[in-house]
Structure formats: C-alpha cells, structure tokens
C-alpha positions as CSV (number, residue, x, y, z in Angstrom):
1,M,-26.1,94.0,-42.0
2,A,-28.1,95.4,-44.9
3,A,-29.2,93.0,-47.6
4,A,-27.2,93.4,-50.9
5,N,-30.3,92.8,-53.0
6,S,-34.0,93.3,-52.8
7,F,-36.7,91.5,-54.9
8,D,-40.4,90.9,-55.1
9,L,-39.9,87.1,-55.5
10,V,-36.9,84.8,-54.9
11,V,-37.3,81.3,-56.5
12,I,-35.1,78.6,-55.0
13,G,-34.5,75.9,-57.5
14,S,-34.4,76.2,-61.3
15,G,-36.1,73.0,-62.5
16,P,-39.2,73.0,-64.6
17,G,-41.1,74.3,-61.6
18,G,-38.6,77.0,-60.5
19,Y,-37.7,78.5,-63.9
20,V,-41.3,78.5,-65.2
21,G,-42.4,80.2,-62.0
22,A,-39.6,82.8,-62.3
23,I,-40.5,83.6,-65.9
24,R,-44.2,83.9,-65.2
25,A,-43.5,86.2,-62.3
26,A,-41.3,88.4,-64.5
27,Q,-44.1,88.5,-67.1
28,L,-46.4,89.7,-64.3
29,G,-44.1,92.6,-63.6
30,L,-42.3,91.3,-60.5
31,K,-38.6,91.8,-59.8
32,V,-37.3,88.2,-59.7
33,A,-34.2,86.3,-58.5
34,L,-33.6,82.6,-59.3
35,V,-31.2,80.6,-57.0
36,E,-29.6,77.4,-58.3
37,K,-26.9,75.3,-56.5
38,A,-26.0,73.1,-59.5
39,P,-23.6,74.2,-62.2
40,H,-26.5,74.4,-64.7
41,L,-30.1,75.6,-64.7
42,G,-32.9,73.1,-65.4
43,G,-32.9,70.9,-62.4
44,T,-33.2,67.1,-62.5
45,C,-35.5,67.1,-65.6
46,L,-33.0,68.8,-67.9
47,N,-29.7,67.5,-66.5
48,W,-30.4,64.0,-65.1
49,G,-33.9,63.1,-66.0
50,C,-36.6,63.8,-68.6
51,I,-34.5,65.3,-71.4
52,P,-31.4,63.1,-71.5
53,T,-33.3,59.9,-70.9
54,K,-35.8,60.7,-73.7
55,A,-32.9,61.5,-76.0
56,L,-31.4,58.1,-75.4
57,L,-34.8,56.4,-75.7
58,E,-35.3,58.0,-79.1
59,S,-31.9,56.5,-80.2
60,A,-33.0,53.1,-78.8
61,K,-36.3,53.3,-80.7
62,T,-34.5,54.3,-83.9
63,Y,-32.0,51.4,-83.5
64,D,-34.9,49.0,-83.0
65,K,-36.6,50.3,-86.2
66,L,-33.3,49.9,-88.1
67,Q,-33.4,46.2,-87.3
68,H,-36.6,45.9,-89.3
69,L,-35.8,48.0,-92.4
70,E,-36.4,45.1,-94.7
71,E,-40.1,45.1,-93.7
72,L,-40.2,48.7,-95.2
73,G,-38.5,47.6,-98.4
74,F,-34.9,48.6,-97.7
75,N,-31.7,46.6,-98.0
76,A,-29.5,48.1,-95.4
77,G,-27.4,45.2,-94.2
78,N,-26.9,44.9,-90.5
79,P,-27.0,48.4,-88.9
80,T,-24.8,49.0,-85.8
81,Y,-24.6,51.8,-83.3
82,D,-21.9,54.0,-81.9
83,W,-22.6,54.5,-78.2
84,G,-20.2,57.4,-77.9
85,R,-22.0,59.3,-80.6
86,I,-25.4,58.5,-79.1
87,M,-24.2,59.9,-75.8
88,G,-22.8,62.9,-77.6
89,R,-26.1,63.6,-79.2
90,K,-27.8,63.4,-75.8
91,E,-25.3,65.9,-74.3
92,G,-25.8,68.2,-77.3
93,I,-29.5,68.4,-76.7
94,V,-29.1,69.0,-73.0
95,D,-26.5,71.7,-73.6
96,S,-28.7,73.4,-76.1
97,Q,-31.5,73.5,-73.6
98,R,-29.2,74.8,-70.9
99,K,-28.2,77.7,-73.1
100,G,-31.8,78.4,-73.9
101,L,-32.7,78.7,-70.2
102,R,-29.8,81.1,-69.6
103,F,-31.1,83.2,-72.5
104,L,-34.6,83.2,-71.1
105,M,-33.3,84.5,-67.8
106,K,-31.6,87.4,-69.5
107,K,-34.6,88.0,-71.7
108,N,-37.0,88.2,-68.7
109,K,-34.5,90.2,-66.6
110,I,-34.3,87.5,-64.0
111,E,-31.2,87.7,-61.8
112,V,-29.6,84.3,-61.3
113,F,-27.6,83.5,-58.1
114,D,-25.3,80.5,-58.3
115,G,-25.2,78.7,-54.9
116,V,-27.3,77.1,-52.2
117,G,-30.3,79.1,-51.2
118,R,-31.7,79.0,-47.6
119,L,-34.5,80.8,-45.8
120,A,-32.7,83.0,-43.4
121,G,-35.4,84.9,-41.5
122,P,-38.5,87.0,-42.2
123,S,-38.4,88.0,-45.9
124,K,-34.7,87.0,-46.0
125,V,-32.8,84.4,-48.2
126,N,-29.1,83.7,-48.0
127,V,-27.2,82.2,-50.9
128,T,-23.9,80.4,-50.2
129,G,-21.9,80.5,-53.5
130,P,-19.5,77.9,-54.8
131,D,-16.6,79.9,-53.2
132,G,-18.3,79.9,-49.8
133,K,-19.3,83.6,-50.0
134,V,-22.7,84.4,-48.6
135,T,-25.0,86.8,-50.3
136,N,-28.0,88.2,-48.4
137,I,-31.2,88.8,-50.2
138,E,-34.4,90.6,-49.1
139,T,-37.6,89.5,-50.7
140,K,-41.4,90.0,-50.4
141,K,-42.1,86.4,-51.4
142,V,-40.3,83.1,-51.8
143,L,-41.1,80.2,-54.1
144,L,-39.5,76.9,-52.9
145,A,-38.8,74.6,-55.9
146,T,-35.9,72.5,-54.6
147,G,-37.1,69.3,-56.2
148,S,-36.0,65.8,-55.4
149,R,-33.0,63.5,-55.4
150,V,-32.5,59.8,-56.0
151,R,-33.4,57.5,-53.2
152,Q,-30.7,55.1,-52.2
153,L,-30.9,51.6,-50.7
154,P,-29.3,51.8,-47.2
155,F,-27.4,48.6,-47.7
156,A,-26.2,49.2,-51.3
157,K,-25.5,52.9,-52.2
158,S,-24.4,53.6,-55.7
159,N,-20.7,53.6,-56.5
160,G,-20.9,55.0,-60.0
161,K,-19.3,52.0,-61.5
162,T,-21.2,48.7,-61.0
163,I,-24.0,49.9,-58.7
164,L,-25.7,52.8,-60.4
165,S,-28.3,55.4,-59.6
166,S,-30.5,56.8,-62.4
167,D,-28.1,59.8,-62.3
168,D,-25.0,57.7,-62.8
169,V,-26.4,55.6,-65.6
170,L,-26.7,58.6,-67.8
171,S,-22.9,58.7,-68.0
172,I,-22.4,55.0,-68.6
173,T,-19.6,54.5,-71.2
174,E,-20.8,51.3,-72.8
175,V,-23.9,49.2,-73.1
176,P,-23.6,46.3,-70.6
177,K,-24.3,42.7,-71.6
178,T,-26.4,42.2,-68.4
179,M,-28.2,44.5,-66.1
180,A,-30.4,44.2,-63.1
181,V,-32.9,47.1,-62.6
182,I,-34.0,47.3,-58.9
183,G,-37.4,48.9,-59.0
184,G,-40.2,48.6,-61.7
185,G,-41.4,52.2,-61.5
186,V,-41.4,54.7,-64.3
187,V,-37.6,55.4,-64.3
188,G,-36.7,51.8,-64.0
189,I,-39.0,50.6,-66.8
190,E,-37.8,53.4,-69.1
191,F,-34.1,52.4,-68.6
192,A,-35.0,48.7,-68.9
193,S,-36.7,49.4,-72.3
194,L,-33.7,51.6,-73.4
195,F,-31.0,49.1,-72.7
196,G,-33.1,46.1,-73.7
197,R,-33.5,47.5,-77.2
198,F,-29.7,47.9,-77.4
199,G,-29.2,44.2,-76.6
200,T,-28.7,44.2,-72.8
201,Q,-30.2,41.2,-71.0
202,V,-32.2,43.1,-68.4
203,T,-33.8,41.7,-65.3
204,V,-36.4,44.0,-63.6
205,I,-36.9,43.3,-59.9
206,E,-40.0,44.8,-58.3
207,V,-41.2,44.2,-54.7
208,A,-44.8,45.2,-55.5
209,P,-47.3,42.8,-57.2
210,Q,-46.9,44.6,-60.6
211,I,-44.5,47.0,-62.2
212,L,-45.8,50.6,-62.6
213,P,-48.1,50.0,-59.5
214,S,-50.1,53.2,-60.1
215,E,-51.0,52.4,-63.7
216,D,-53.9,50.4,-65.1
217,E,-53.5,46.7,-64.5
218,E,-54.6,45.7,-68.0
219,A,-52.3,48.2,-69.7
220,V,-49.4,47.1,-67.6
221,G,-50.1,43.5,-68.5
222,E,-50.0,44.4,-72.2
223,L,-46.8,46.3,-71.7
224,V,-45.1,43.3,-70.0
225,K,-45.9,41.1,-73.0
226,H,-44.0,43.5,-75.3
227,L,-41.1,44.2,-72.9
228,K,-40.4,40.5,-72.7
229,K,-39.7,40.7,-76.4
230,Q,-37.0,43.4,-75.7
231,N,-34.6,41.1,-73.8
232,I,-36.3,41.9,-70.5
233,T,-37.3,39.4,-67.8
234,F,-39.2,40.2,-64.5
235,E,-39.0,39.2,-60.9
236,I,-42.3,40.5,-59.4
237,G,-43.2,40.6,-55.8
238,T,-39.6,40.0,-54.9
239,K,-37.5,41.7,-52.3
240,V,-33.7,42.4,-52.8
241,T,-31.8,41.6,-49.6
242,A,-28.2,42.4,-50.8
243,I,-26.2,44.0,-53.6
244,Q,-22.5,43.5,-53.6
245,D,-19.8,45.0,-55.8
246,N,-17.5,42.4,-57.3
247,G,-14.2,44.2,-57.6
248,G,-15.4,47.0,-59.9
249,K,-16.2,44.5,-62.7
250,S,-19.7,43.4,-61.9
251,A,-22.2,43.3,-59.0
252,S,-24.2,40.5,-57.4
253,V,-27.9,40.7,-56.4
254,T,-29.4,38.5,-53.8
255,L,-33.2,38.1,-53.7
256,E,-35.0,37.0,-50.5
257,G,-34.6,33.3,-50.2
258,G,-32.2,33.0,-53.2
259,K,-28.6,32.9,-54.0
260,P,-26.5,35.8,-55.4
261,R,-26.7,36.4,-59.1
262,D,-24.1,38.4,-61.1
263,F,-24.8,41.3,-63.4
264,D,-22.4,43.6,-65.3
265,R,-24.3,46.5,-63.9
266,V,-27.0,47.1,-61.3
267,L,-29.3,50.1,-61.6
268,V,-31.0,51.0,-58.4
269,S,-34.2,52.9,-59.2
270,I,-36.4,52.9,-56.1
271,G,-37.8,56.4,-56.4
272,R,-36.9,59.8,-55.3
273,E,-37.1,61.9,-52.1
274,A,-37.9,65.5,-51.6
275,V,-35.0,68.0,-51.0
276,T,-36.3,69.8,-47.9
277,N,-33.3,69.5,-45.6
278,D,-31.0,72.5,-45.0
279,I,-33.2,75.1,-46.7
280,G,-34.3,76.8,-43.5
281,L,-37.8,75.3,-43.1
282,E,-37.3,74.7,-39.3
283,L,-36.0,78.2,-38.7
284,L,-39.3,79.8,-39.9
285,G,-41.6,77.0,-38.8
286,V,-42.7,75.9,-42.2
287,K,-45.0,72.8,-41.8
288,T,-44.0,69.5,-43.3
289,D,-45.6,66.1,-43.3
290,R,-43.6,62.9,-44.0
291,G,-40.9,64.9,-45.6
292,F,-43.2,67.0,-47.8
293,V,-44.0,70.7,-47.4
294,V,-47.6,71.4,-46.6
295,T,-49.5,74.0,-48.6
296,D,-53.0,75.1,-49.4
297,S,-54.6,74.7,-52.8
298,H,-52.7,77.9,-54.0
299,Y,-49.4,76.4,-52.8
300,K,-49.0,78.9,-49.9
301,T,-47.4,77.4,-46.8
302,N,-48.4,78.3,-43.3
303,V,-45.8,81.1,-43.5
304,D,-47.7,83.7,-45.4
305,W,-44.8,84.8,-47.7
306,I,-43.5,81.4,-48.6
307,Y,-44.9,79.2,-51.4
308,A,-43.8,75.7,-52.4
309,I,-44.3,73.6,-55.6
310,G,-43.1,70.5,-57.3
311,D,-41.4,67.4,-55.9
312,I,-41.3,68.8,-52.4
313,L,-45.1,68.5,-52.2
314,A,-47.1,65.3,-51.9
315,T,-48.4,65.8,-55.5
316,P,-47.4,63.8,-58.6
317,A,-43.6,64.2,-59.0
318,L,-43.7,65.1,-62.7
319,A,-42.0,68.0,-64.5
320,H,-45.3,69.2,-66.1
321,T,-47.0,69.1,-62.8
322,A,-44.4,71.3,-61.2
323,S,-44.7,73.7,-64.1
324,A,-48.4,74.0,-63.7
325,E,-48.1,74.4,-59.9
326,A,-45.5,77.1,-60.4
327,M,-47.7,79.0,-62.8
328,H,-50.6,78.8,-60.3
329,A,-48.6,79.8,-57.3
330,V,-47.0,82.8,-59.0
331,E,-50.3,84.1,-60.3
332,S,-51.8,83.6,-56.9
333,L,-49.0,85.5,-55.0
334,A,-49.2,88.2,-57.6
335,G,-52.9,88.8,-56.7
336,K,-54.5,86.9,-59.5
337,N,-57.2,84.3,-58.9
338,P,-56.2,81.2,-61.0
339,P,-58.5,78.1,-60.9
340,V,-57.4,75.3,-58.6
341,I,-55.5,72.6,-60.4
342,N,-57.5,69.4,-61.2
343,Y,-55.0,66.6,-60.6
344,Q,-57.5,64.1,-62.2
345,A,-56.6,65.9,-65.5
346,N,-52.9,65.7,-64.8
347,P,-51.4,63.2,-67.4
348,N,-48.9,60.5,-66.6
349,A,-46.4,59.7,-69.4
350,I,-44.0,56.7,-69.6
351,Y,-41.6,56.6,-72.5
352,C,-40.8,52.9,-72.7
353,Y,-41.9,51.1,-75.9
354,P,-44.7,50.8,-76.3
355,E,-45.5,54.0,-74.4
356,I,-48.0,54.2,-71.6
357,A,-50.0,57.3,-70.7
358,S,-53.0,57.9,-68.5
359,I,-55.2,60.4,-66.7
360,G,-57.7,60.0,-63.9
361,M,-58.6,56.8,-62.1
362,T,-57.7,53.2,-62.9
363,E,-60.2,50.3,-62.9
364,Q,-58.7,49.0,-59.7
365,T,-59.2,52.4,-58.0
366,L,-62.8,52.7,-59.2
367,K,-63.6,49.2,-57.9
368,A,-61.9,49.9,-54.6
369,K,-64.0,53.1,-54.2
370,K,-67.1,51.3,-55.4
371,I,-67.7,53.9,-58.1
372,E,-69.9,52.8,-60.9
373,Y,-68.3,53.0,-64.4
374,K,-68.4,51.6,-67.9
375,T,-65.5,50.9,-70.3
376,G,-64.8,51.6,-74.0
377,K,-61.7,50.1,-75.5
378,F,-60.3,50.0,-79.0
379,P,-57.0,48.5,-80.2
380,F,-54.5,50.2,-82.5
381,A,-54.2,47.1,-84.7
382,P,-57.1,47.8,-87.1
383,M,-56.1,51.4,-87.8
384,A,-54.4,52.1,-91.1
385,K,-51.9,54.6,-89.7
386,A,-50.8,52.1,-87.1
387,K,-50.1,49.6,-89.8
388,I,-48.3,52.2,-91.9
389,E,-46.0,53.0,-88.9
390,N,-45.5,49.4,-87.8
391,A,-47.1,50.5,-84.5
392,T,-50.1,48.2,-84.0
393,E,-49.4,47.3,-80.4
394,G,-51.7,48.4,-77.6
395,F,-55.0,50.0,-77.1
396,I,-56.9,53.0,-75.8
397,K,-59.3,52.4,-72.9
398,I,-61.8,55.0,-71.6
399,L,-63.5,54.6,-68.2
400,F,-66.6,56.7,-67.9
401,E,-69.6,57.5,-65.6
402,P,-72.7,55.7,-67.0
403,K,-75.3,58.3,-66.4
404,Y,-73.8,61.5,-67.8
405,R,-70.9,59.7,-69.5
406,E,-68.2,62.0,-68.1
407,I,-64.7,60.6,-68.3
408,L,-63.3,59.1,-65.1
409,G,-60.0,57.8,-66.5
410,V,-58.1,57.0,-69.7
411,H,-55.3,54.5,-70.2
412,I,-53.3,54.3,-73.4
413,I,-50.6,51.8,-74.3
414,G,-49.0,52.2,-77.7
415,A,-46.9,54.3,-80.0
416,R,-47.4,58.1,-79.3
417,A,-49.5,57.4,-76.2
418,T,-47.7,60.3,-74.5
419,E,-48.9,62.6,-77.2
420,L,-52.4,61.2,-77.6
421,I,-53.2,61.6,-73.9
422,A,-53.2,65.4,-74.3
423,E,-56.7,65.3,-76.0
424,F,-58.1,63.5,-73.0
425,A,-56.4,65.9,-70.5
426,L,-58.1,68.8,-72.2
427,G,-61.3,66.9,-72.3
428,K,-61.1,66.3,-68.6
429,V,-60.5,69.9,-67.9
430,L,-63.6,70.8,-70.0
431,E,-65.6,68.0,-68.4
432,T,-66.3,66.5,-71.8
433,T,-68.3,63.3,-72.3
434,V,-67.6,60.2,-74.3
435,D,-70.4,61.3,-76.7
436,E,-68.6,64.6,-77.5
437,I,-65.3,62.8,-78.1
438,G,-67.0,60.4,-80.5
439,Q,-68.7,63.2,-82.3
440,T,-65.3,65.1,-82.8
441,I,-64.0,64.7,-86.3
442,H,-60.4,63.2,-86.3
443,P,-58.1,63.4,-89.3
444,H,-57.6,60.2,-91.4
445,P,-55.3,58.4,-91.4
446,T,-53.9,59.1,-88.0
447,M,-53.2,57.4,-84.7
448,S,-55.6,59.8,-83.1
449,E,-58.5,58.2,-84.9
450,T,-58.2,55.5,-82.3
451,I,-59.4,58.0,-79.7
452,M,-62.7,58.5,-81.7
453,E,-63.0,54.7,-82.1
454,A,-62.6,54.1,-78.4
455,A,-65.4,56.6,-77.8
456,H,-67.6,54.8,-80.4
457,A,-66.8,51.5,-78.7
458,A,-67.8,53.0,-75.3
459,L,-71.2,53.9,-76.9
460,G,-71.6,50.4,-78.5
461,H,-71.0,51.2,-82.1
462,A,-67.3,51.0,-83.0
463,I,-66.9,51.3,-86.8
464,H,-63.6,49.5,-87.5
465,M,-64.0,46.4,-85.4
C-alpha cells in the first residue's frame, strides 16, 4: 500500500523538544510532519508541567507578598484569594500558548497529524488517529521526542481524588488543609512551596538523605530553613509503605515502622519514566538501556535514519535540555556540524521560594571525584536591590578550579535564581574565569550585582561584606 504522505522529517511528540525540532527543521528547508497523540500540542511542559505549575507558583508568590503589604507602606486589610480565578488564569496562559504553537506550525508549513505515531518499518511511520484510522507516512528521517509520564507507586496508584499525581493536582478544585507530598524532588518541592504559601499544612516525605538529592547540600539546607516557614515539615530518609484512600474524603500514609497518618490529599511525586513502549523501537532494533534510547553525541540511534531527544534519553529531563538537543539533532541530520552539547553548562532551575538554580558540579561531587576546587560565596542580604525587593534570602556560591580559576559549578538560592543562572551558563560555554566575571561591570542596583560580589569573594576581596 502506497504511503499517503512523504516527508523529509517526521517528529513524533510535540513537547519543547519535538516542536522546537520541527520548527528548526522547517527553517532549514525540510518538509516536516509533527505527530501528537494528546489533544493539544506542547507536551507535558505546556499542558501538565512547566507552564501551568509556574503560573500557579506566581500566584502563590503574589499572595505571599500581599500578606506583607504593610512593610511596603500599604494599608490593604486582609487580602484573600479566589482559587477558581487563580486556576482560570493558569488555564488562560496555557490556552494562549497552545494557540501560539498551532500558529507556529502553520507559519512554518509543518503538517500536524493528530494520533499515536509508531515506527512501522524502514523509513515508515504509522499514525493511528483518535477515530482509529491509520495514516501511513514515508520519511527520510525520524526524530523521536515522545517524552515522559508520571511514575506511579505500584501499591498506591493515583485516583484523581485523594491520591494525586502531578498531572491530577493541576486540576484540584480547592486548596486542601493538609497534604502529604511523597517525593522531595523538583516537582514535589515546587508543589509543596505552592500549597504551603496558600496555607496548606504540607508534609514532604523523601526516602533519600536530603530533598533535591542532585543539588548542592548547603543550598538545600538553606532552602529547608525557608520552606519550614511556609507551613512545610519534612520526613527525610523515610520510606512510605502504604497509602490508603479513606472513602474519597482523605487518604492515609504509613511510613516504615509507623502508624497511618491522615491527610486531605496525598501528592505522589516520585519522578517520571520515559515513554518508549509501543512506538516501534523493537520492530527496527533501536537500542535501549534501562528504558532509555541510546544515541551518539549527535542524538542518532543505531538505526541511521532515527534520532531521539529529550526525556527518552538518559540526559537531564528538562524542557530546555530537550529543546537544545532537538536543535542539535535537526542541524546534524540536515548536514550541519553543530558543536556537541556541554551538559556541565546545562542549568537546573527550581521554582519554589526561594528559588534554586545551578550548573556544573556540586561540592559533594567534586569531593567524591577528588577534584581540587575553591569556593567564592556571597549572600544577597547586603545588596540594596535585595532589600528593596524584600528578597534578602540566600546566596550565590561559585566553585572554581584554583590554577586557571575556571568555573566548575555554581549554586544559587534566592529570588530570581532561575534568571541569574543564565549568566553563568553562558560563562561556562565560553570557559570564562572567576576573574572575568569579577571584572564584568554589573548594573546598580540589581540582584545581578551579587554575581560580581561572589566572584570578588572568590578572589579574596569582596566589597560589600
């Protein structure tokens, strides 16, 4: 049977990896098709992840600020919130971005196929639409960008009511009085900070020795101090043995060696797993390892015409990482020669309050690898702009190599950390030194001056401390 369509590139998955790859390929002159099984483009990031959660976190941050208006000289009484309107604002932002993506597909002449895409043979992809109809596509190349889904506890799967996944919680109809968050990773901590600032009594339960296990130990310690002021308590190094729904009204959580404890809602946030099943990998012999697709440094699999990026690789499962990988993969398959991505310059960003952001290695990693390093650290507290914005929490810490003073890692905790880290990401790409950062003129008064001060501290001559 002849294929109904023929393309230079078919992208399966329309998240921040897939749609970016599709657009870049179209810019390079390729005829592109984009396949998406969900009702909307944008993947997890737009529909159930980055964008809706950050919209809610912004509302939570604003509500927190409203509680302290008197400190800024305002008499505003006792501000309250309307959860329905907050959720409506979140949906409005998401819907606007969805429409924007559809527009970008039309603008770049990318044909969108709604349905489940599967590798179907050499240079072939099948798309099973919502109505069950199968469309056959021929293509020279394929970019797999199928992303990830929430990981479930085998003994306590989400029911959408009292036991929630990170997808479910984005549709919650009211702020609960109590909540257990199972998992102290990025998603769990962001939701804990969100609901804690709206008044929920949150208990974070983490099996590892610290929350945010991949982040700098000192920065995490500082974060915990501030989260405890946001109605959040912690059970660290503790294993959950059971979660039980209590008739649709609450749920109980049992910790190892303890008795059941009741919570209005339980959020299970134990990570995500790659979506690699039922997309035809076995049919074509695409290599995988522990559930992840194996590629070379240009994101080409062992099957010459198939590329893969994003959460289905064993690289950081971050939206901006997937976008960068997609750009590289597409330029590579189009015959360009892009530089290999330096993951040590890939920033982590956590949007709790205060925020945490980082690049490169942590102190614990450097010590474990016996890499010699020095530290420069400066707090936000002395900075005028931090005082102006009531954002004096936290610090910037630079880890650097002592001989040439090249940056090995940076860890920021504080307001706007997720924005400030970009300067260091660029610096890491350019192999900058602590001296060069210290010599760079930063505008005054700004939060970014703290970057310069941290560099001065590293060199032994901090000005404002």
